[in-house]
C-alpha positions in Angstrom: 139.4 -158.5 -175.6 142.7 -157.9 -178.1 142.8 -154.4 -180.5 142.9 -156.9 -183.2 139.7 -158.8 -182.1 137.7 -155.5 -181.8 138.7 -154.3 -185.0 137.4 -157.4 -186.7 134.2 -156.9 -184.7 133.7 -153.5 -185.6 134.2 -154.7 -189.6 132.1 -157.5 -189.0 129.4 -154.8 -187.7 129.9 -152.3 -190.5 130.1 -155.0 -193.4 126.5 -156.4 -192.0 125.0 -152.8 -191.5 126.3 -152.2 -195.1 124.8 -155.4 -196.7 121.4 -154.7 -194.8 121.3 -151.2 -196.0 122.2 -152.4 -199.4 119.4 -154.9 -199.4 116.5 -152.3 -198.1 117.4 -149.8 -200.6 117.2 -152.9 -203.2 113.9 -153.4 -202.2 112.9 -149.6 -202.2 114.7 -149.3 -205.5 112.5 -152.2 -207.1 109.3 -150.6 -205.5 110.2 -147.2 -207.1 111.2 -148.7 -210.6 108.2 -151.1 -210.6 106.5 -151.1 -214.3 103.1 -151.5 -214.5 103.7 -153.6 -217.6 106.2 -155.4 -215.9 106.5 -159.1 -216.8 105.0 -160.5 -213.3 101.5 -158.8 -213.9 101.4 -157.8 -217.5 99.2 -160.2 -219.9 101.5 -161.7 -222.7 100.7 -164.4 -225.3 102.9 -166.5 -227.2 102.4 -168.9 -230.4 105.3 -171.2 -231.0 105.6 -172.9 -234.2 108.3 -176.3 -233.4 109.7 -177.7 -236.5 110.7 -181.6 -236.1 111.8 -184.5 -238.2 108.4 -185.7 -240.1 105.9 -183.4 -238.0 105.4 -179.6 -237.3 103.7 -178.4 -233.9 101.9 -175.3 -232.9 101.3 -174.1 -229.5 99.5 -171.2 -228.4 100.1 -170.0 -224.4 99.0 -166.9 -222.5 100.6 -165.2 -219.1 98.5 -163.1 -216.9 99.9 -162.7 -213.1 102.7 -165.0 -213.4 100.3 -167.6 -214.4 101.2 -169.7 -217.7 97.9 -171.4 -219.6 98.4 -173.5 -222.4 95.3 -172.6 -224.8 95.9 -174.9 -227.3 97.8 -176.2 -230.2 98.0 -178.7 -233.1 100.5 -181.1 -234.3 100.7 -181.5 -238.2 102.1 -185.0 -239.6 104.5 -184.8 -242.8 106.2 -187.4 -244.9 108.8 -189.4 -242.2 112.2 -188.7 -242.1 112.1 -185.1 -243.6 111.4 -181.8 -242.0 108.5 -179.2 -243.1 109.3 -176.9 -246.0 108.6 -173.0 -245.2 105.3 -173.2 -247.8 103.8 -176.2 -245.7 105.1 -174.5 -241.9 103.1 -171.3 -243.2 100.2 -173.2 -244.5 100.3 -175.5 -241.2 100.5 -171.9 -239.2 97.5 -170.3 -240.7 95.4 -173.4 -240.2 96.1 -173.5 -237.0 95.2 -169.9 -236.0 91.9 -170.4 -237.7 91.0 -173.7 -235.9 92.6 -172.1 -232.5 90.3 -168.5 -233.1 93.5 -166.9 -231.6 95.0 -163.7 -232.7 98.6 -163.6 -234.4 100.6 -162.2 -231.2 104.4 -162.9 -230.3 105.8 -165.7 -232.8 108.4 -167.8 -231.6 110.1 -170.3 -234.3 111.9 -173.3 -232.8 113.8 -175.6 -235.0 115.9 -178.7 -233.9 118.8 -179.2 -232.3 120.6 -180.8 -235.4 120.3 -177.6 -237.2 122.3 -175.8 -234.6 125.9 -175.8 -233.7 126.2 -175.7 -229.8 130.0 -175.3 -228.3 131.2 -174.8 -224.8 133.4 -171.4 -224.9 135.5 -169.9 -222.2 137.2 -166.2 -222.9 139.4 -164.1 -221.0 137.3 -162.3 -218.4 138.6 -158.8 -219.9 136.0 -159.1 -222.9 132.7 -159.7 -220.4 131.7 -156.0 -221.1 131.7 -156.8 -225.3 130.9 -160.5 -225.2 128.7 -160.2 -228.4 131.5 -158.8 -230.1 134.3 -161.0 -229.0 132.2 -164.0 -230.2 131.3 -162.4 -233.3 135.3 -162.1 -233.9 135.6 -165.5 -232.8 133.1 -167.1 -234.9 134.9 -168.7 -237.8 136.8 -170.3 -235.3 134.0 -171.7 -233.0 132.3 -172.9 -236.2 133.1 -173.0 -239.8 131.2 -170.3 -240.6 131.5 -166.3 -240.0 129.5 -164.1 -238.0 127.4 -163.1 -241.0 126.8 -166.5 -242.0 125.1 -167.4 -238.6 122.5 -166.6 -236.4 123.7 -166.9 -233.1 123.0 -166.8 -229.3 124.9 -167.2 -225.8 124.7 -167.7 -222.1 127.1 -167.2 -219.4 127.4 -170.3 -217.6 130.0 -169.5 -214.9 132.4 -167.1 -214.5 136.0 -167.0 -212.5 138.6 -164.2 -212.0 140.3 -164.5 -215.3 137.5 -166.5 -217.6 134.1 -166.2 -218.9 132.5 -169.8 -219.5 129.7 -169.4 -222.3 127.6 -172.0 -224.1 127.1 -170.4 -227.9 124.5 -171.5 -230.1 124.7 -170.9 -233.7 122.6 -171.8 -236.8 123.1 -170.7 -240.5 121.3 -168.2 -241.9 120.8 -170.4 -245.3 118.7 -172.6 -243.4 116.4 -170.1 -241.4 116.0 -167.5 -244.0 113.8 -169.1 -246.2 111.3 -169.8 -243.2 111.6 -166.0 -242.1 111.0 -164.9 -245.5 107.9 -166.9 -246.2 106.4 -165.8 -242.6 106.9 -162.5 -243.6 105.3 -162.6 -247.0 102.2 -164.1 -245.1 102.3 -161.1 -242.6 103.6 -163.5 -239.9 106.8 -161.8 -237.8 109.0 -163.6 -236.3 109.9 -162.6 -232.4 112.6 -164.9 -231.9 114.6 -168.4 -233.1 115.3 -170.9 -230.2 116.0 -174.6 -230.3 113.4 -177.6 -229.3 115.8 -178.8 -226.5 116.4 -175.5 -224.8 112.5 -175.4 -223.6 112.4 -179.1 -222.3 114.0 -177.6 -218.8 111.2 -174.9 -218.3 108.6 -177.7 -219.5 109.6 -180.3 -216.8 109.6 -177.6 -214.0 106.1 -176.8 -215.5 104.6 -180.6 -215.5 106.7 -181.7 -212.2 107.3 -178.6 -210.3 110.8 -179.5 -209.9 113.5 -176.7 -210.8 116.4 -178.8 -212.1 116.4 -181.7 -214.6 118.6 -184.0 -216.6 116.6 -184.5 -219.8 117.3 -187.0 -222.3 115.3 -187.6 -225.6 115.8 -191.1 -227.4 115.0 -191.4 -230.8 115.7 -193.7 -233.9 119.1 -192.9 -234.2 120.3 -191.8 -231.0 120.2 -189.6 -228.0 120.1 -186.2 -226.5 120.6 -184.9 -223.5 120.6 -181.6 -221.5 121.4 -180.2 -218.1 118.7 -177.5 -217.0 119.3 -175.7 -213.8 116.2 -173.6 -212.9 114.9 -174.1 -216.2 118.2 -172.8 -218.2 120.1 -174.8 -220.3 123.6 -175.4 -218.9 125.2 -178.1 -220.4 124.3 -180.8 -223.2 125.3 -183.8 -225.1 124.2 -185.7 -228.1 125.2 -189.4 -228.9 124.3 -191.9 -232.0 123.5 -195.7 -231.3 125.5 -198.5 -232.6 122.4 -200.3 -233.1 118.9 -198.3 -233.9 116.1 -199.2 -231.5 113.9 -200.8 -234.2 117.0 -203.7 -233.5 117.0 -203.6 -230.3 113.2 -203.8 -229.8 113.2 -206.8 -232.3 116.4 -208.6 -230.5 114.7 -207.7 -227.3 118.3 -206.6 -226.1 120.7 -203.5 -225.7 124.0 -202.9 -227.3 125.8 -202.6 -223.8 128.8 -200.3 -224.9 125.4 -198.3 -225.9 123.9 -198.4 -221.9 127.1 -197.6 -221.1 127.4 -194.6 -223.1 124.5 -193.5 -222.4 124.5 -193.7 -218.5 128.0 -192.3 -218.5 126.5 -188.5 -220.1 123.7 -189.2 -217.7 125.9 -189.2 -214.8 128.2 -186.5 -216.1 125.4 -184.2 -216.3 124.1 -185.2 -212.6 127.8 -184.9 -211.2 127.6 -181.1 -212.7 124.6 -180.2 -211.2 126.3 -181.6 -207.7 129.1 -179.8 -208.5 126.9 -176.7 -208.3 125.2 -178.1 -204.7 121.8 -178.8 -206.4 119.9 -182.1 -207.3 118.0 -183.1 -210.4 115.4 -185.2 -211.6 115.9 -187.1 -214.6 113.1 -187.3 -217.2 113.2 -189.2 -220.4 111.4 -188.8 -223.7 111.0 -191.7 -225.7 110.1 -191.1 -229.2 110.5 -195.0 -230.1 109.3 -197.7 -227.2 112.3 -199.2 -226.3 111.6 -202.3 -223.5 113.2 -201.9 -220.0 115.2 -199.2 -220.8 113.9 -197.4 -217.7 114.9 -200.5 -215.4 118.6 -200.7 -217.1 119.2 -196.8 -216.7 118.1 -196.7 -213.0 120.3 -199.5 -212.3 123.4 -198.3 -213.9 123.0 -194.7 -212.5 121.2 -195.4 -209.3 118.6 -192.5 -209.7 115.0 -192.9 -210.4 113.8 -192.1 -214.0 110.8 -190.4 -215.3 109.3 -191.0 -218.6 107.1 -188.9 -220.5 103.9 -190.9 -221.0 103.9 -193.0 -218.2 102.2 -192.3 -214.7 100.2 -189.2 -214.3 102.3 -185.8 -213.6 101.8 -184.3 -210.4 100.2 -181.5 -211.7 97.6 -183.1 -213.8 98.9 -182.9 -217.3 98.2 -185.7 -219.4 101.5 -187.0 -221.0 102.4 -189.4 -224.3 104.9 -190.3 -226.1 104.6 -187.7 -228.4 103.3 -184.8 -226.3 100.8 -183.2 -224.2 97.4 -183.6 -224.2 95.5 -180.0 -224.6 91.8 -180.0 -225.1 92.1 -183.4 -227.0 94.8 -182.2 -229.0 98.2 -184.0 -228.8 101.0 -181.1 -229.0 104.5 -182.0 -229.1 106.7 -181.1 -226.1 108.9 -178.8 -228.0 106.1 -176.6 -229.0 104.7 -176.6 -225.4 108.5 -176.0 -223.7 109.3 -173.2 -226.4 106.0 -171.5 -225.8 106.8 -171.9 -222.0 110.0 -170.4 -221.8 109.4 -167.7 -224.1 106.5 -166.4 -221.1 108.4 -167.4 -218.6 109.5 -164.4 -216.1 113.2 -164.6 -216.0 113.9 -167.4 -218.0 116.9 -167.2 -220.4 115.3 -167.7 -223.5 117.4 -168.2 -226.4 117.2 -165.9 -229.6 119.6 -166.5 -232.0 118.0 -163.7 -234.3 119.7 -161.0 -231.6 122.9 -162.6 -232.6 124.4 -161.9 -229.0 123.5 -158.5 -228.8 121.8 -157.5 -225.3 119.8 -154.6 -224.6 120.1 -153.2 -221.2 116.9 -152.9 -219.7 116.5 -149.3 -218.2 114.8 -149.4 -215.1 111.1 -148.3 -215.5 110.4 -145.2 -213.6 106.4 -145.3 -214.2 105.6 -145.5 -210.4 108.6 -143.5 -209.5 107.5 -140.7 -211.7 103.5 -141.1 -210.0 104.9 -141.2 -207.0 106.8 -137.8 -207.2 103.6 -136.2 -209.2 101.2 -137.1 -206.0 104.1 -135.6 -203.6 104.7 -132.4 -206.2 100.8 -132.1 -206.0 100.9 -132.3 -202.3 103.5 -130.1 -201.8 101.5 -127.5 -204.3 98.8 -127.8 -202.0 100.5 -127.1 -198.9 102.4 -124.1 -200.7 99.3 -122.8 -202.4 96.7 -123.1 -200.0 97.7 -120.5 -197.6 98.3 -118.4 -200.4 94.9 -118.9 -201.2 93.9 -118.2 -198.1 95.8 -114.8 -197.6 94.3 -114.0 -201.1 91.0 -114.2 -200.1 91.3 -112.5 -196.5 93.1 -109.4 -198.9 90.0 -109.5 -201.4 87.7 -109.2 -198.1 89.9 -106.3 -196.8 90.0 -104.6 -200.0 86.2 -105.1 -200.3 85.6 -103.5 -197.1 88.2 -100.6 -197.7 85.6 -100.3 -201.0 82.6 -100.1 -198.7 84.2 -97.1 -196.7 85.8 -95.4 -199.8 83.9 -92.5 -199.3 84.4 -92.2 -195.8 88.3 -92.6 -196.4 88.0 -89.7 -198.8 86.7 -87.7 -196.4 89.1 -88.3 -193.8 92.0 -87.9 -196.3 90.5 -85.0 -197.1 90.4 -83.4 -193.1 94.0 -85.2 -192.8 95.2 -82.6 -195.5 93.3 -79.5 -194.1 94.7 -80.3 -190.4 98.1 -80.6 -192.1 97.5 -77.4 -194.1 96.4 -75.6 -190.6 99.1 -77.2 -188.7 101.6 -75.9 -191.5 100.6 -72.3 -191.5 100.5 -72.5 -187.5 103.9 -73.6 -187.7 104.9 -70.9 -190.0 103.7 -67.9 -187.8 104.8 -69.5 -184.8 108.4 -69.9 -186.3 107.8 -66.0 -187.7 106.8 -64.9 -184.4 110.1 -67.1 -182.6 112.4 -66.3 -185.0 111.1 -62.2 -186.1 110.4 -59.4 -183.5 107.0 -57.8 -183.3 106.2 -54.7 -185.4 105.2 -52.9 -182.5 108.3 -53.7 -180.8 110.6 -52.3 -183.6 108.5 -49.0 -183.6 109.0 -49.0 -179.3 112.1 -49.7 -180.0 112.8 -46.9 -182.2 110.6 -44.2 -180.5 113.1 -45.0 -177.4 116.2 -44.5 -179.4 115.5 -41.6 -181.7 116.0 -38.2 -179.8 112.9 -36.0 -179.6 114.5 -33.7 -182.5 114.3 -36.3 -184.9 110.9 -37.3 -186.6 110.2 -40.0 -189.0 108.4 -39.8 -192.3 108.3 -43.0 -193.3 109.3 -46.5 -191.6 109.0 -49.6 -194.0 109.7 -53.3 -193.0 110.9 -55.6 -195.9 111.4 -59.1 -194.3 114.4 -59.1 -191.8 115.5 -55.4 -192.9 114.0 -51.9 -192.0 114.2 -49.0 -193.7 113.5 -45.7 -192.0 113.5 -41.7 -193.5 112.9 -38.1 -191.9 114.4 -35.4 -190.1 116.7 -34.7 -187.3 119.3 -31.7 -186.0 122.1 -34.0 -186.7 121.8 -37.4 -188.5 125.1 -38.9 -188.1 124.2 -39.0 -184.2 121.5 -41.6 -184.9 123.5 -44.5 -186.2 125.5 -45.1 -182.9 122.4 -45.2 -181.3 120.6 -47.7 -183.7 124.1 -49.9 -183.7 123.9 -50.2 -179.9 120.1 -51.3 -180.3 119.9 -55.2 -179.7 117.1 -55.0 -182.5 119.2 -53.7 -185.3 122.4 -54.1 -186.7 124.2 -53.3 -190.1 123.2 -49.9 -189.7 123.9 -47.5 -192.5 122.9 -44.5 -194.6 121.2 -45.4 -198.2 121.8 -42.1 -199.6 123.8 -38.9 -198.6 121.7 -36.7 -195.9 121.0 -33.4 -197.1 120.5 -30.4 -194.7 117.0 -28.5 -195.2 117.8 -25.1 -194.5 114.1 -24.2 -194.0 113.7 -26.8 -190.9 117.3 -26.3 -189.8 117.5 -30.2 -189.9 119.4 -33.0 -191.6 116.9 -35.3 -194.1 118.1 -38.8 -194.1 117.3 -42.3 -195.2 118.7 -45.1 -192.9 118.8 -49.0 -193.8 119.1 -51.8 -191.3 118.8 -55.5 -190.2 116.4 -56.2 -188.2 117.5 -58.9 -185.0 115.5 -61.1 -182.7 117.1 -59.9 -179.3 117.8 -62.6 -176.6 114.8 -63.0 -174.3 116.6 -62.3 -171.0 117.7 -58.9 -172.5 114.0 -57.6 -173.3 113.0 -58.7 -169.8 115.9 -56.6 -168.2 115.1 -53.6 -170.3 111.5 -53.7 -169.5 112.3 -54.1 -165.9 114.5 -51.0 -166.1 111.9 -49.1 -167.8 109.8 -49.5 -165.0 
């Protein structure tokens, strides 16, 4: 095996190891940062109001443990060809909430696509970290309005090395603000504003249990279509018919150009999905019944087509040309789709009230904090428990000591008394060791003084000796005393006086007392013997 092959193999193994460690760490981090209020398990409710031409629909949905349930709803009809006014929306919403018996909660306002301006945009990748600012700055180029004149949001479609491809949705504030103001005055707070078409992908996945959908809605005037990948709006189109569906139905024929144009737009969306290496179902919503349209489209695009209201959905939902049947009420697809999308975990719900601002979600650390508290508690027990045990042992020892306090005091007194006696004994022994006995000193004086001398006094003060008396010649005494090992520094303390009557010298001599060596004492004692 060559050196290059070995290096490549080691590099591959290292990369695989790093990738495996990264995946494990991400799994651990998801567990540590799991929030008890996470959208996967938290219960949430949503009420969506969908504005459509000639009608208004209210849908109520809830989610618990990722399961979304449509609780109910209501559709209200208005004059054909016009949209409900703000006061009509508020009264219909209040009536619906009262009839459904539900409390007010998260509120979504879903508006017609015709009210919105939707553009595909590409921007330099350098602005990726500040997309909201870049879109706000470019808004007057992308739309006829400035960023202050519209509510808007965006979705990142894809990225390349130097480009970011976006889908930007905007609606004039003058169009939406009257509805928001009317709702606010009546105590309703709107959480988000989206478009009816945006929720259709999630709705189709909810009904037909397929992730990717090409959805097309056909009404009197034309068609609107969109590609949804994983329920998220990715591409769309709109087109007007050259002849109205009423004319087509009356003539029992279709304008060939209209069919061809619609087929090309649907095929373009299908090719877009295939480019992302995904397959997609095709779902039609026919607001007006058009004979043989399904068969004509299938023959043109070569793919099966599903139509709302024709055939039962796999999930058992009853679909009609106008909406889903829930508890005997027909609720528009737009309202249900937007409600589901508002509750769907991970779904990118357009919210034009945000004006493109993305708040970075800080990872919830509740579980991590709980685990750290448990670990700290266990560590505290591990640390404090031995200390507590030792403290109890110390308390027991102290109690035993207190019980024997009197005995200990007696022992301490006896110990001090013994120490005093030892100290006295040591002092006496030291004195005996360092100083000669008085008897020895007197013996030494007796042996040294001549018979012609006698003492009248002998005083020992510490290590000095003072003697006084008479001698025929006092000066002869000094050499004799100096020669003794017992005495040193022998001197007269006062002049000698000649006593004529006694014919002797009166003297007073002072000297230091020495401790003679033991060998010298024994030698002298032997000589005397």
